[in-house]
Every structure is written in structure tokens, then in C-alpha cells.
N, C-alpha and C positions, 0 to 999 in steps of 0.2 A: 344191176347189184343194189341189193339195200344198202343206207349211209354204213352201218359196221361194216360190212364185207369193203366197200370203197374205200373204208377207214384204214384195214389191215393192207389193202394195196398199195395206197401210198406212203405208208411209214418203213421205211427201209428197215426198222429196226423188228414189226411186226412180221413184213410180209416172209411166208416160209419159202417163198421162189429165192430168195436172197441166197439158202445155202447152196445151190445150184449155182446161182453167177459167181457165188466166193469160188466153189468146185473149178468153176470152168476157166476162172483168170488163171488158176494155177497152171492147170490142164494147158492154157495156152502157151503157158512158158516151160512147158517140160517137152526135152527132146523126146521124141518117138521113131521107130522104126530102124531099116539101115543106114538111112542117112543119119540118122540122128540127129534128128532137126526138128524146132520147135515152130510154131504158130509163129513165134517171136521173133525168130532169125527171118523172117520175111519182112513180118508185118509188126509196125508200132501200134500197140491198142488203142492211139487214136484214130488209126486209118481205118478202124472198122465202124468208126461213126456212120450211120445214114446205110450202112450195108442190108441189112436186114430188112428195112423199108424199099427196096426196090424188088427183094426175093418173091417169088421163084424168078428167074432170068435164063437168056439163050446161052448154053456152053459153046464157044465158036468149034472146040477140039473137038468135043463127042457129038456136036452137031445136034443137040437139044435141050430142053428146058430141064433145069433142077432148080430145087428146093434149097433152102438152106443149107438141110444138113446133108443134103446130097454135095454140096458145095464143100461141106468141111470134108467128106469122105474122098472125094476127089481130090483133093488137096494132100488128103494123108497119102494116097496112092502114088499120085506123080510127082510130089516133092518131099514126102518123108519116109517114101519106102515102104509104108506099113497097112497095115489091113485095114480094109475099110470097118468102122466103128457099126455093131450092130443096131437098128432101127428102135428108138425107145429105150436103149441102153442110157444108164446113168451117165455114163462118160460123153456120150454125143447131145443127150439132153443138157449138161452143163454148159458146155462148149455151146451150145445154141443160145442157151440163155444168157452168157457172157456176153458174144454179140450182140444180140438181141438187144441187149440191154443197154448198149451202147450207142443205139437208136432211140431210146427212150425218149419221149417230149416230140422228137421230129416225125414230119406226115409222111407218111407211106406215097411212093413215088415210081409207081410199076414200072420194069423195067422198057425204057420207049422203043427197043428192038423190033420191027415191024415183024419180025418170025414167031414174036410171040400172040401176035394176034390170032392166029389158027391155035393156039393153045387156051387162051380165053376163050374163044367159039365154042370149043368142045367143054369147056368147063361150065361154061351157062348152058350149054344145050343137056348136060350130066344134071346139073342143080334141078332143072324142070323135067327132068326123067322120071318118073313113077317107078319105083321099085319093090318088089319083094312081097310077101304075101298080103301084107296090107295096101299096096300099092299107094305107096305116099312118093312124093320127091319133096327134094329138102326145101322149093318154095311154097309148099303147103301149111310148114310149119313158120320159115322164118318169113316168109311175105306174107301169107294173107293170114295168118294169126297173129304177127307179132305183136308183142306186147300183151297177150293174154297170157292165161297163166296154164301149166303143163306138170302135173304132180306137184304143187306147191312152187314151183319155179318160174317168174316170168320169160316165157319166150324170146329169146332175142333176134337182134335182125341179121345174125350170122356174120358180124365184120372180126375178120382174123387178128385184130388189132395187138395182143397179146401174149401172142404162142413164141415158143413156149409157155405155158401157163399149169398154175398149182390151182387142181381142185380139191376143194372138202370131201367131194364125192371118191375122188382117187388117194386123199393122204397121199400124194407127191406131183410132180411135174408130169405133163403128159403135150405131147406134141398134138396139133393138128390133126394130124393124120388119125392119133387116136380116137380123136374126137368125133371124126368123119367115120370110123369105124362102127362105134358105140352107136351112132344114128342109123347106121345102116343096121348093124345087128336089132335097132327098136324096130325100124320096119318088118323086123325078119327077110332080111334081104344076106346075101353071102356077101360079105364084106371084100373087097380089095386089098390084096396082099400091100403090106408097107412098102413103099418106096415105088407103086404103081403109077405109071403114066397120068389113069386115070385121076388120082390123087394132086397130081400136079396141076394138072387141066383145072380141076374144081379152084385151088389153090391161087391160081393166075388170075380166074374170076372172080376170086372174092376181093382179093387184092387189089386189083382195078375197080369191084363196086366201092370200096373201101378208099382209095386215091384220096388224100389230102386228111384225112383221119390220121391223130396221134398213136405212134408204135407205145403199148404199155407195157413191153416184157420187164419183169414177169407179170403178168397178171394172176391176180386171184379171183376165182369163180365158184360159185355154189358146189 
């Protein structure tokens, strides 16, 4: 990021992602579903501190890894008796932005459950696998060419520290999976569906790779 974009991100009065954080805070306290329960009925907001820094995590009941939006939807179904929110819906982005913002400034600490290792290994394999008509892998840009310029923007090292984040390109908040789908389309590859296990695996690998870095949610990017 250039200094101007960094300044927008760091100023809560200038960061446009704060609108989603505020909406998420309101949704966190709003009863939902047949159970007429709010997130706040089970969790004090302070209990969310550090949560986003360890996802994706292994869910014992479903026996699989879930990302943070997936966890929100599991809680809606299990405890609020409500329908899951659509991926990339404003409501789900707002809730994950609020939860993510509670971890801002805290280090990424991946879930230590050993069952997550196979997910990270699969994510590492996918990160290095060439796909699409252009025959590119994530590593071709974000490892081999990190720091160089592409379409006027600096190629980053693909650290997922600020999601969901606000992109000037989108003029709204978006998830890591939206960004990954954009990359796949740029490779002229068929993108995975939102919520696909492959996306969970890639995020698990990227979060392990970024362990120790601080959460920035909601980040601001070009």
C-alpha cells in the first residue's frame, strides 16, 4: 500500500470498512431465527477478541475445518435456529468484520488442532498448483514476483491479515474468497464456489504462513 492508503486504513474515521463493523456490532446484538436469540445472548463482545486470529479452525461436531463466515453460519443454524447467511451478503460480511475487528492488532495464531495439518498441506499444494488457460499458480505472483508491479499495483505476498477488507476496486467490503475467485478468473480458470473446501484449505495455509503477523480487519486495499 502507498502511504495514503495506509493512512485511510489506520484512521477509523476515514476507513470505509468501519461502516460494516458498525453494522456487524448491531447484528451481533439482534435476535434471529426461531430461537429468537442474538449472538450477544451467548457471547459477550469481548469474548470475540482473538477469535478471527485463529480461523480457519476444526469444528468437532461437523468433523471438518470451517472459516470464520462458516462458523457464524453454524452458530446461526445450531443456536439461533436461523437460515445461514449467503456468502458475500452484506450481513455476513458485517458480522465477520465486527468479529475480525475485535482481533485487530493481535497476532495470527493458527488453530493448533493437529487435524488442521492436512488442510494446511492441501492448501499449500493448491497454492503451488498451476491452473487455468494462463497456467499460473498463486506462487508465481505472490512468491516469485512479490514486490513487483502488476497493472500499476505492487504485487503483495498474499498475507490474509485484513479480511474482510475494503477494496477501492470493489467500492465495498469483500472476503478472502472473493479475492481468490478474482485471481482464478484472472488466470482464466473456473473459480471454486463460495465455501468450497479448497478455499478453506488455501486460507488455512495462508494463515499458517502469516502466523505472528497482526490482524488488520477491516483492511483497505487498492
